[in-house]
C-alpha positions in Angstrom: 139.0 101.2 159.8 136.0 102.2 162.0 137.1 99.6 164.6 140.2 101.8 165.3 138.1 105.0 165.8 135.0 103.7 167.6 135.7 102.2 171.1 132.5 100.2 171.1 133.2 98.5 167.8 134.3 94.8 167.9 138.0 94.3 168.0 139.5 92.4 165.0 141.8 89.4 165.4 145.2 90.9 165.2 146.7 87.7 163.8 143.8 86.8 161.5 144.4 87.9 157.8 145.8 84.5 156.9 149.1 83.2 155.6 149.3 85.6 152.7 148.7 88.6 154.9 151.2 87.4 157.4 153.8 86.9 154.7 153.2 90.4 153.5 153.5 91.9 156.9 156.7 90.0 157.6 158.1 91.2 154.3 157.1 94.8 155.1 158.6 94.6 158.6 161.9 93.2 157.2 162.4 96.5 155.5 161.2 98.4 158.5 163.8 96.6 160.6 166.5 97.4 158.1 165.6 101.1 158.3 165.3 101.1 162.1 168.6 99.4 162.6 170.2 102.0 160.3 168.8 104.7 162.5 170.2 102.9 165.6 173.7 102.9 164.3 175.2 104.8 167.3 174.6 101.5 169.3 177.5 100.0 167.5 179.5 101.6 170.3 177.5 99.5 172.8 178.4 96.4 170.7 182.1 97.4 170.8 181.9 97.9 174.5 180.2 94.5 175.0 177.3 95.8 176.9 175.1 93.0 175.6 177.1 90.7 177.9 176.4 92.7 181.0 175.0 90.8 184.0 171.5 91.8 184.9 168.8 90.7 187.4 171.3 89.7 190.1 169.0 89.6 193.1 168.5 85.9 194.0 165.0 84.7 193.2 163.1 81.7 191.9 160.3 81.5 189.3 157.3 80.1 191.3 154.5 80.5 188.8 153.8 80.7 185.0 150.8 81.7 182.9 151.6 81.5 179.2 154.8 83.6 178.8 154.2 85.5 182.0 156.3 84.5 185.1 156.2 85.3 188.8 159.5 85.4 190.5 159.8 85.3 194.3 163.0 86.8 195.8 164.8 85.2 198.7 164.4 87.4 201.8 167.4 88.3 203.8 165.4 88.5 207.0 161.9 87.5 208.1 159.6 89.1 205.5 156.6 91.2 206.6 154.4 92.6 203.9 153.8 90.9 200.6 154.7 93.1 197.6 154.0 92.3 193.9 156.0 94.4 191.5 154.3 94.7 188.0 156.6 95.6 185.2 155.7 97.3 181.9 154.7 95.4 178.8 157.2 96.7 176.3 160.6 96.3 178.1 162.4 93.8 180.2 162.2 93.8 184.0 166.0 94.2 184.4 165.5 97.9 184.9 163.9 97.0 188.3 167.0 94.9 189.2 169.7 96.5 187.2 172.8 96.1 189.3 173.8 95.7 192.9 173.1 99.1 194.6 170.9 100.1 191.6 167.9 97.8 192.1 164.4 98.6 193.3 163.9 94.9 193.9 167.0 94.6 196.0 166.0 97.7 198.0 162.5 96.2 198.7 164.1 92.9 199.8 166.5 94.7 202.1 163.6 96.5 203.6 162.2 93.2 204.8 159.4 92.7 202.3 158.3 89.5 200.7 158.9 90.6 197.1 157.4 89.0 193.9 158.0 90.3 190.4 155.5 89.8 187.6 157.2 89.7 184.2 155.0 89.4 181.1 157.6 87.7 178.9 157.9 87.9 175.1 154.5 87.3 173.6 154.1 84.3 171.4 152.1 84.5 168.2 149.3 82.6 170.0 149.1 85.5 172.5 148.7 88.3 170.0 145.1 88.8 171.1 146.0 89.4 174.7 144.7 92.9 175.5 144.8 95.0 178.7 141.8 93.1 180.0 143.7 89.8 179.7 146.8 91.2 181.4 144.6 92.5 184.2 143.2 89.0 184.7 146.8 87.5 184.7 147.7 90.0 187.4 144.8 88.9 189.5 145.9 85.2 189.4 149.5 86.3 190.1 148.3 88.1 193.3 146.5 84.9 194.4 149.6 82.9 193.9 151.7 85.3 195.8 149.3 85.4 198.7 149.0 81.6 198.8 152.8 81.1 198.8 153.3 83.8 201.5 150.4 82.5 203.6 149.2 86.1 203.7 145.8 87.9 203.3 146.8 91.2 201.8 149.2 92.3 199.1 150.7 95.6 198.0 151.0 96.3 194.2 153.8 98.4 192.7 153.4 99.1 189.0 155.9 100.7 186.6 154.6 102.5 183.5 152.2 100.3 181.7 152.5 97.9 184.6 151.0 100.6 186.7 148.2 101.1 184.2 147.3 97.4 184.5 147.3 97.7 188.3 144.9 100.5 188.0 142.5 98.7 185.6 142.6 95.5 187.7 141.9 97.4 190.9 139.1 99.4 189.4 137.3 96.5 187.8 137.7 93.6 190.3 137.1 92.8 193.9 140.2 94.1 195.7 139.6 93.7 199.4 143.0 91.9 199.7 144.9 94.8 198.1 146.4 96.8 200.9 147.8 99.6 198.7 148.9 100.5 195.1 152.0 102.4 194.2 152.3 103.7 190.6 155.6 104.8 189.0 155.4 106.9 185.8 151.9 105.6 185.0 149.8 107.1 182.2 146.3 108.1 183.2 145.2 111.1 181.1 145.9 110.1 177.5 144.7 113.4 176.1 147.9 115.3 177.2 149.6 116.5 174.0 153.1 115.2 174.7 155.1 112.0 174.3 153.6 109.6 171.7 150.1 111.1 172.0 150.4 113.6 169.0 151.4 110.7 166.7 149.1 108.0 167.9 146.0 110.2 168.3 146.5 111.7 164.8 143.7 110.6 162.4 146.3 109.9 159.7 148.1 107.4 161.9 147.1 103.8 160.8 147.7 101.5 163.7 147.1 98.2 161.8 150.0 99.0 159.4 152.5 98.5 162.2 151.5 95.0 163.0 153.9 92.2 161.9 153.1 88.7 160.8 152.6 87.5 164.3 150.0 90.2 165.1 152.4 92.1 167.4 154.4 95.3 167.3 158.1 94.3 166.9 160.5 95.3 169.6 162.6 97.4 167.2 159.6 99.6 166.4 158.9 100.3 170.0 162.6 100.9 170.8 163.1 103.5 168.1 159.7 105.2 168.8 161.0 106.0 172.3 164.3 107.2 170.9 162.6 109.6 168.5 161.1 111.3 171.6 164.6 112.1 172.9 167.2 111.6 170.1 170.3 111.5 172.2 171.8 108.3 171.0 174.8 109.8 169.3 175.8 112.0 172.3 175.3 109.0 174.6 177.5 106.8 172.4 180.3 109.4 172.3 180.2 109.8 176.1 180.2 106.1 176.7 183.3 105.6 174.4 185.2 108.3 176.2 184.5 106.7 179.6 184.9 103.1 178.6 187.8 102.5 181.0 185.9 103.9 184.0 184.7 100.9 186.1 182.2 102.9 188.1 180.6 104.3 185.0 180.5 100.8 183.3 178.9 99.3 186.4 175.7 101.3 185.6 176.1 102.0 181.9 176.5 98.5 180.6 173.3 96.9 182.0 171.3 100.0 181.3 172.5 100.0 177.6 171.6 96.4 177.3 168.1 97.1 178.7 167.6 100.0 176.3 168.5 97.9 173.3 166.6 94.7 174.2 163.0 95.8 174.2 160.2 93.2 173.7 157.2 93.0 171.3 153.8 94.3 172.2 150.7 92.2 171.4 148.5 93.6 168.7 145.4 93.6 171.0 147.2 95.6 173.8 148.5 98.0 171.2 145.0 98.6 169.8 143.7 99.1 173.4 146.3 101.8 173.9 145.5 103.4 170.6 141.9 103.6 171.8 143.0 105.2 175.0 145.0 107.8 173.1 142.0 108.6 170.9 139.1 108.5 173.4 140.8 108.9 176.8 138.3 106.3 178.0 140.1 105.7 181.3 139.1 109.2 182.5 135.8 109.3 180.7 133.4 106.4 180.4 135.8 103.7 181.6 137.1 100.6 180.0 135.7 97.1 179.8 137.9 94.7 181.8 136.8 91.0 181.8 133.1 92.0 181.3 133.2 94.7 183.9 133.5 98.5 183.4 136.7 99.7 185.0 136.2 103.3 186.3 138.8 105.0 188.2 136.3 106.3 190.7 135.7 102.7 191.8 139.3 102.2 193.0 139.0 101.7 196.8 142.6 100.8 197.7 144.8 103.7 198.7 147.0 104.8 195.8 150.4 106.6 195.7 151.4 108.0 192.3 155.1 108.8 191.9 155.7 111.3 189.1 158.9 112.1 187.2 158.9 115.8 186.4 161.2 115.3 183.3 159.4 112.2 181.9 159.6 112.3 178.1 157.5 109.1 177.7 154.7 109.5 180.2 154.1 113.3 180.6 153.9 114.3 184.3 150.5 115.9 183.7 149.2 112.5 182.5 150.2 110.8 185.8 149.1 113.8 187.9 145.5 113.6 186.5 144.8 110.7 188.9 144.7 113.1 191.8 141.7 114.9 190.2 139.5 111.8 190.2 136.9 112.2 192.9 136.1 109.5 195.4 139.4 107.8 195.6 142.4 108.1 198.0 145.4 109.3 196.1 148.7 110.7 197.4 151.2 112.3 194.9 155.0 112.3 195.2 156.9 114.3 192.6 160.6 113.9 191.8 163.1 115.9 189.8 164.0 113.0 187.5 163.1 111.2 184.3 161.1 108.1 183.2 164.0 105.7 183.6 166.2 107.5 186.2 163.3 107.5 188.7 163.9 103.8 189.2 167.5 103.3 188.3 169.3 106.7 188.7 171.6 107.6 191.5 168.9 109.8 193.1 166.4 106.9 193.1 168.2 105.3 196.0 167.7 108.2 198.3 164.3 109.5 197.1 162.0 107.2 195.2 162.8 103.8 196.8 162.5 105.1 200.4 159.2 106.7 199.5 157.8 103.4 198.3 159.1 101.5 201.4 157.5 104.1 203.7 154.2 103.9 201.7 154.1 100.1 202.1 154.8 100.3 205.8 152.2 103.0 206.3 149.6 100.6 204.9 150.8 97.4 206.5 148.3 94.8 207.7 
């Protein structure tokens, strides 16, 4: 197991052990899934309410580019677009949270502000993509930027990354030529992986065996990711009771239904990206020696684009101190904006419309071409 503890050791093929190993891991994950679904029983209320049928991603847009399971969607501007914006979603959930419902959509807000908005969605990884690590995702982002610039006939682009999407924006900007990147805005993005909060105490523990959680496709199943986040804030029963009591309230259902669907429908994480994250939790390489991205060492001090980091003070997934650490990196231009909100509510809550979204729009305009 040295390859899990030594960042310089070669990375094993997450899908390699052969047919017998895959069958064993699928069998093991069958029973894991049974247990996880038993723990998730309060969600039967969501099933009864029909939240799985809620409409999501309503802002009109068209898929203009594909790379494997990743897609780039361009939204139809309502006026003449000015700045080109590429929104980069996280790896472990679906991008609906960025376009949840009319009036509760970061994407809709950016389109209304007159920006030419693209959304990079990583898709559900296929078994053939189990070896895609953070370096590979950084490379996909670079090609998505090029596509967005070509379609918009522009020379500069603004990146907006949420959670692990923000981490990929940071890695890509630190390792690659980025003269065409006008600015970077990071929402709830982890930077300091040594902060003893969230998943760090578990993943960094020497008794935690990362390889044990891979399934037969070499990925971490969506159920495992979903319930690991629920363990950090076990409020499912209280949420279910509250939802049932307010089931006849249209205003409540307008927001609750698509959000409940998003919470339930997580997506798998590739084994290689998962092991990259384990290394970060155990070595904090991003703040220390840097990470190798496509043959180059990505060091935060090499980021030259101006960066805005938006921090949720009550974030139970990405500790606020982890995001705030970026402001301590010398040699880079970082502005910090803090909000009295949580990891999800900072982009979909009622206060996001009057605080977070205008801050992002003002940031983009301040760094316009």
